[in-house]
C-alpha angles and dihedrals in degrees: 000000000000101000118129137164107258105187111151128011120006123260093254092051091053092046090051090053090053092047089049091060105275104116092168089071088071088074088077090057090050093052092044097052103026093104093049094049093045090050090055094045094048090053094054109030134044113281094246090058099043095092092051091052090048089056091048090050095055092042090054091045090052092050092047101045090110089065095054106107103175092245087126131023112279091242090059092048089050091047090057090054090048094051092047091048088055090050090050090050091060092043093056099039121087116230107276123231111277121249111243112262090232087070090068111103124233087249089059092050089052088050091054090055092051098046091049087055094051105108099176131060090239092055092045091052092046091054091045090059093059121109093240091059098077101072094040093048090048089058097042096044093054088076094055125093116249091255094050091046094052095046091047090052095045101042107026102029103030098032100234118156119249090253093049092050090048091051093049093048097038093237132124118272090237092055092051093045092054092045093046090060095042095045092053091051092047092051091050088051091049091050089050089054091050091049094048090048090051091050090052092054114111 
């Protein structure tokens, strides 16, 4: 998750240049970590908003460079800003209009049946990785709070540990652990609602 091309001066050297009054040096950081930040944004926000979130991430990183203390790799520090920017996106965005259930494909309905039958975390994650998952998850996750949505994505869909998710979000591990359990249950409930609504369609 933290990989980045590091040709040329090291991150800390570039940051020092920016702090010393050369803001143009930050462009190297942007080029170096653009792929990483875009990957995070595209996992957590709609594709047509990912570029805007990426811009917000680098703007916040530039403003916050003075707080970077080298206690963690710069890529990790930047990843935390990216994850929190995605969370803020959902906090500030009103719930979008739902896509009609009739737009769900038959493959997606089959997927809903499989994921509801997944009793283990491994089976759940395997089903979540399938191509058919995206449109169903999009429907089901609309009903989750921003906090539940981010924890579900980080822990259950991306496979981060509770501690890793807590570090990225800036929350306590206990808070993430509780939400990880609740968010999975809520998503299963939302998928059940979608499935029942689909079955009631004429």
